[in-house]
C-alpha positions as CSV (number, residue, x, y, z in Angstrom):
1,M,85.6,95.7,94.2
2,S,87.8,92.7,94.9
3,R,91.5,93.2,95.9
4,Y,93.9,91.3,93.7
5,Y,97.4,90.0,94.6
6,T,100.0,88.7,92.2
7,R,102.1,85.6,93.1
8,V,104.8,84.6,90.7
9,C,105.4,80.9,90.5
10,N,106.9,78.0,88.5
11,F,110.5,79.0,89.0
12,Y,113.6,78.0,87.1
13,Y,117.1,78.1,88.5
14,G,120.7,78.3,87.2
15,S,121.7,77.7,83.6
16,K,118.1,76.7,82.7
17,S,116.8,80.0,83.9
18,K,119.5,81.9,81.9
19,A,118.5,79.9,78.7
20,L,114.8,80.5,79.1
21,I,115.3,84.3,79.8
22,K,117.4,84.5,76.6
23,K,114.5,82.9,74.7
24,A,112.1,85.4,76.3
25,K,110.1,82.4,77.8
26,T,110.6,83.5,81.5
27,L,111.0,86.7,83.4
28,P,113.9,87.2,85.9
29,L,113.2,87.7,89.6
30,N,114.7,91.1,90.6
31,G,116.7,91.3,87.4
32,N,118.6,88.1,88.4
33,N,119.1,85.8,85.4
34,L,119.8,82.9,87.8
35,I,116.2,82.6,88.8
36,S,113.1,83.3,86.7
37,F,109.4,82.4,86.4
38,D,106.9,81.7,83.7
39,E,103.6,81.7,85.6
40,I,101.6,83.8,87.9
41,E,98.7,83.4,90.2
42,I,96.1,86.2,90.5
43,I,94.7,85.8,94.0
44,S,91.7,87.4,95.7
45,R,90.0,86.5,98.9
46,K,87.5,84.5,96.8
47,S,89.5,83.0,94.0
48,I,92.9,82.0,92.6
49,K,93.6,82.0,88.9
50,K,96.9,80.7,87.4
51,L,98.1,81.7,84.0
52,S,101.3,81.9,81.9
53,I,103.1,85.2,81.7
54,N,102.4,85.3,78.0
55,K,98.7,85.5,78.8
56,I,98.8,88.6,80.9
57,N,97.8,90.9,78.0
58,D,94.6,88.8,77.7
59,L,93.4,89.9,81.1
60,P,90.6,92.5,81.7
61,N,92.1,96.0,81.7
62,L,91.8,96.7,85.4
63,I,93.4,93.4,86.5
64,K,96.0,93.6,83.8
65,K,97.0,97.1,85.1
66,I,97.4,95.7,88.6
67,V,99.4,92.6,87.5
68,K,101.8,94.6,85.2
69,K,102.5,97.0,88.1
70,D,103.3,94.1,90.3
71,I,105.5,92.4,87.7
72,K,107.5,95.6,87.3
73,L,108.3,95.5,91.0
74,I,109.0,91.8,91.0
75,T,111.5,91.9,88.1
76,K,113.2,95.2,89.1
77,N,116.9,94.9,90.1
78,K,117.4,94.6,93.9
79,R,119.9,97.0,95.3
80,N,122.4,95.1,97.5
81,F,122.6,95.5,101.3
82,K,126.2,96.1,102.2
83,N,127.8,92.6,101.5
84,L,124.5,90.9,100.7
85,N,124.7,90.5,96.9
86,F,121.3,89.3,95.9
87,K,122.6,88.1,92.5
88,T,123.4,84.9,94.3
89,L,120.6,83.4,96.3
90,P,119.9,82.7,99.0
91,K,122.0,84.6,101.5
92,I,122.4,83.0,104.9
93,M,121.8,84.7,108.3
94,G,123.4,82.8,111.0
95,V,121.8,82.7,114.5
96,L,123.6,83.4,117.8
97,N,121.3,83.4,120.8
98,M,123.1,84.6,124.0
99,T,120.2,83.6,126.2
100,P,119.5,80.8,128.7
101,D,116.1,80.0,127.3
102,S,115.9,80.3,123.4
103,F,113.8,77.5,121.9
104,S,116.7,75.6,120.3
105,D,120.1,76.7,121.5
106,G,119.3,78.5,124.8
107,G,122.2,78.2,127.2
108,K,124.7,77.0,124.7
109,Y,126.3,80.3,123.9
110,N,125.5,82.6,126.8
111,R,129.1,82.7,128.0
112,N,131.3,85.3,126.2
113,Y,134.0,82.9,125.1
114,L,131.5,80.4,123.7
115,A,129.6,83.2,121.9
116,K,132.8,84.5,120.3
117,R,133.8,81.1,119.2
118,R,130.4,80.4,117.7
119,L,130.3,83.8,115.9
120,N,133.6,83.1,114.2
121,Y,132.5,79.6,113.3
122,L,129.3,80.8,111.7
123,F,131.2,83.3,109.5
124,D,133.8,80.7,108.7
125,C,131.0,78.4,107.5
126,G,129.8,81.0,105.1
127,A,127.2,83.1,107.0
128,N,126.7,86.4,105.2
129,V,125.3,88.0,108.3
130,V,124.8,86.8,111.9
131,D,121.8,87.7,114.0
132,I,122.7,88.2,117.7
133,G,120.0,88.2,120.4
134,G,120.0,88.7,124.1
135,E,116.3,88.1,124.7
136,S,114.3,84.9,123.9
137,T,111.2,85.5,121.9
138,R,110.2,81.8,121.6
139,P,106.5,81.0,122.1
140,G,105.6,81.4,125.8
141,S,108.7,83.4,126.7
142,K,108.6,86.4,129.1
143,P,110.3,89.7,128.4
144,V,113.6,90.6,130.1
145,S,114.8,94.1,131.1
146,S,117.0,96.2,128.8
147,K,119.8,95.9,131.4
148,I,119.7,92.1,131.4
149,E,119.5,91.9,127.6
150,W,122.3,94.4,127.1
151,N,124.6,92.7,129.6
152,R,124.2,89.5,127.7
153,I,125.3,90.8,124.3
154,K,127.6,93.9,125.0
155,Y,130.8,91.9,125.2
156,I,130.4,90.3,121.8
157,L,129.3,93.5,120.1
158,N,132.4,95.2,121.4
159,K,134.7,92.4,120.3
160,F,133.4,91.4,116.9
161,N,135.4,92.1,113.7
162,K,133.8,95.2,112.2
163,K,134.4,93.8,108.7
164,N,131.7,91.3,109.5
165,F,128.0,92.0,109.0
166,L,126.0,91.8,112.3
167,S,122.3,91.9,112.8
168,L,120.8,92.7,116.2
169,D,117.7,90.7,117.2
170,T,115.9,93.0,119.7
171,R,112.5,94.7,120.3
172,K,113.9,97.6,122.4
173,S,115.0,101.0,121.0
174,E,117.6,101.4,123.7
175,I,119.3,98.2,122.7
176,M,119.0,99.1,119.0
177,E,120.8,102.4,119.5
178,K,123.6,101.0,121.6
179,G,124.1,98.2,119.1
180,I,124.1,100.6,116.1
181,N,126.8,102.7,117.8
182,L,129.0,99.6,118.1
183,G,128.7,98.8,114.4
184,V,125.6,96.7,114.1
185,A,124.4,97.0,110.4
186,L,120.9,95.5,110.5
187,V,118.1,95.5,113.1
188,N,115.7,92.6,113.4
189,D,112.7,93.4,115.6
190,V,110.4,90.4,115.8
191,S,107.5,92.6,117.0
192,G,107.3,94.4,113.7
193,L,108.2,97.7,115.4
194,N,105.1,97.3,117.7
195,Y,106.8,96.6,121.0
196,D,108.6,99.9,121.5
197,K,107.2,103.1,120.0
198,N,110.6,104.7,120.0
199,S,112.1,102.1,117.7
200,L,110.9,103.9,114.6
201,N,112.7,107.1,115.7
202,V,116.0,105.2,116.2
203,L,115.7,103.6,112.7
204,K,114.9,106.9,111.2
205,K,117.8,108.7,113.0
206,Y,120.4,106.2,111.8
207,K,118.9,105.3,108.4
208,I,119.8,101.7,109.2
209,P,118.5,98.6,107.3
210,F,116.0,96.6,109.2
211,V,113.7,93.5,109.1
212,L,110.0,94.1,109.1
213,H,108.7,91.0,110.9
214,H,105.1,89.8,111.4
215,S,104.1,88.5,114.7
216,L,100.6,88.0,116.1
217,G,101.0,89.5,119.6
218,N,103.8,89.2,122.1
219,P,105.6,85.8,122.5
220,D,103.9,84.9,125.8
221,V,100.4,84.9,124.1
222,M,101.0,84.6,120.4
223,Q,100.4,80.9,120.1
224,N,97.1,81.0,122.0
225,N,94.8,79.9,119.2
226,P,96.0,82.3,116.5
227,K,93.4,83.1,113.9
228,Y,93.3,84.8,110.4
229,K,90.8,85.3,107.7
230,N,93.4,84.4,105.2
231,V,96.9,84.1,106.7
232,L,98.7,84.7,103.4
233,L,96.8,87.8,102.4
234,D,96.4,89.2,106.0
235,I,100.1,89.3,106.4
236,Y,100.5,90.8,102.9
237,D,98.1,93.6,104.0
238,F,100.0,94.0,107.2
239,F,103.3,94.5,105.3
240,E,101.7,96.9,102.8
241,K,100.1,99.0,105.6
242,K,103.2,99.1,107.7
243,I,105.4,100.1,104.7
244,K,103.0,103.0,104.0
245,Y,103.2,104.0,107.7
246,L,107.0,103.9,107.6
247,R,107.1,106.1,104.5
248,I,104.7,108.6,106.1
249,N,107.0,108.7,109.2
250,G,110.2,109.4,107.4
251,I,111.7,106.0,106.4
252,D,112.4,106.7,102.8
253,H,115.0,104.1,102.0
254,N,114.4,100.6,100.6
255,N,116.8,98.8,102.9
256,I,113.9,96.8,104.4
257,I,113.6,93.0,104.5
258,L,110.2,91.3,105.0
259,D,109.8,88.3,107.3
260,P,106.3,86.7,107.6
261,G,107.3,85.2,111.0
262,I,107.0,81.4,110.7
263,G,105.9,80.2,114.1
264,F,105.1,83.6,115.5
265,G,101.4,83.5,116.1
266,K,100.8,80.7,113.5
267,N,99.8,77.1,113.7
268,L,100.9,74.3,111.4
269,K,98.3,75.1,108.7
270,H,99.3,78.8,108.7
271,N,103.0,78.0,108.5
272,L,102.6,75.6,105.6
273,K,100.4,78.0,103.6
274,L,103.0,80.8,104.1
275,I,106.0,78.6,103.1
276,K,104.2,77.1,100.1
277,N,103.1,80.5,98.8
278,I,106.0,82.7,100.1
279,S,106.7,84.1,96.6
280,I,103.5,86.3,96.9
281,Y,105.6,88.8,98.9
282,H,107.9,89.5,96.0
283,S,105.2,91.9,94.6
284,L,105.9,94.2,97.6
285,G,109.3,94.9,96.0
286,L,111.5,94.2,99.0
287,P,113.7,91.2,99.9
288,I,112.2,88.3,101.8
289,L,113.7,86.6,104.9
290,L,112.4,83.3,106.0
291,G,113.2,81.8,109.5
292,I,112.5,78.1,109.2
293,S,115.5,76.7,111.1
294,R,114.6,74.0,113.6
295,K,111.0,75.3,113.9
296,R,108.2,73.3,115.4
297,F,106.4,72.8,112.1
298,I,109.3,70.3,111.2
299,K,108.4,68.3,114.3
300,E,104.7,68.3,113.5
301,L,105.4,67.1,109.9
302,S,108.1,64.5,110.7
303,G,106.4,62.9,113.7
304,K,108.6,60.0,115.0
305,N,111.4,61.1,112.8
306,D,111.8,64.4,114.6
307,S,115.3,65.2,116.1
308,S,116.8,67.9,118.3
309,S,118.6,69.6,115.4
310,R,115.9,69.1,112.7
311,V,118.6,69.5,110.1
312,G,116.7,67.4,107.5
313,G,113.6,69.5,107.7
314,T,115.5,72.7,107.7
315,I,117.4,71.7,104.6
316,S,114.3,70.6,102.7
317,S,112.4,73.8,103.5
318,S,115.5,75.9,102.8
319,I,115.8,74.5,99.3
320,Y,112.1,74.9,98.7
321,A,112.4,78.6,99.8
322,M,115.4,79.1,97.5
323,M,113.3,77.8,94.6
324,Q,110.7,80.4,95.5
325,G,113.3,83.2,95.2
326,V,113.6,83.9,99.0
327,Q,116.6,86.1,99.4
328,L,117.7,85.4,103.0
329,L,117.4,82.4,105.2
330,R,117.8,82.6,109.0
331,I,119.7,79.5,109.9
332,H,121.3,77.8,113.0
333,D,123.3,75.1,111.1
334,V,125.0,77.3,108.6
335,N,127.6,74.7,107.4
336,E,125.0,72.0,106.7
337,I,122.7,74.4,104.9
338,N,125.5,75.8,102.7
339,Q,126.6,72.2,102.0
340,S,123.1,71.2,100.9
341,L,122.6,74.3,98.7
342,K,126.0,73.9,97.0
343,V,125.2,70.2,96.1
344,F,121.6,71.1,95.0
345,K,122.8,73.9,92.7
346,E,125.3,71.6,91.0
347,L,122.7,68.9,90.5
348,I,120.2,71.3,88.8
349,K,122.8,72.9,86.4
């Protein structure tokens, strides 16, 4: 029997969304009246069928049962993570890499006073959370020891304002535990908890929220001709299988964010398919994070119009992601993205 997946689409935002929900013409995403949808795609590995939400009851019984179960998860209210109120979308995760070799800002903030200044700036610009990393995981990068990684970030973790919401970008359980004990509120492991077998034990021990990230292998090899049968559905299956594994192993909370890992073992075709169809992951019932800031796909699409900051490409893809209901965006240029989102939201009122 074919496996079917439900992707919600044709979204409305702001006052128009509120009006359509009131008329029962759209359904709210996560119980949020500010964003809603009126169409779905029923996807299998052989076909895609698009239909209006008012046609769901016309489906064959087996498919109808699957779709209605997915719709229930998609429309269910999202519980907030600490200060991440998902009633206003998207939330912004700022990026602070304290490394000499990260793909975009390596070497810019690997001195303590520069990192502290940058951290304060990101929060002043409206970041809801800032993701701090001491090890580069860009394509082709090599791992560093726990000692080196911790020495890069320990000062800023000791000095940050505990009222702020910090995320820790690490693959190592030792670093996770040290960071959590200093007040880190979210763990972001780009390996999808595959790099260090003890990471799951740390997350279970502290019951801390975390990002479940997809990556095709380690950074030094992940871009060596990445292949999928169907990148969109393969990653969906990865998330579904991993969530079941987490439940079996004692992670019973829903404070999990899904990140399909743009650029982590994906070529341009894979990245575009994921971004264009990102709303399929809403049917897993957990918030979605998208890291598109300054990524290589922007260069590949813009050609001679590429730039070092890639702000234009980051803005356009961020607005697109917002209109697909993505709850969290991982961003370097927080001020510019917040500026663009504020203007866009006013224009579509």
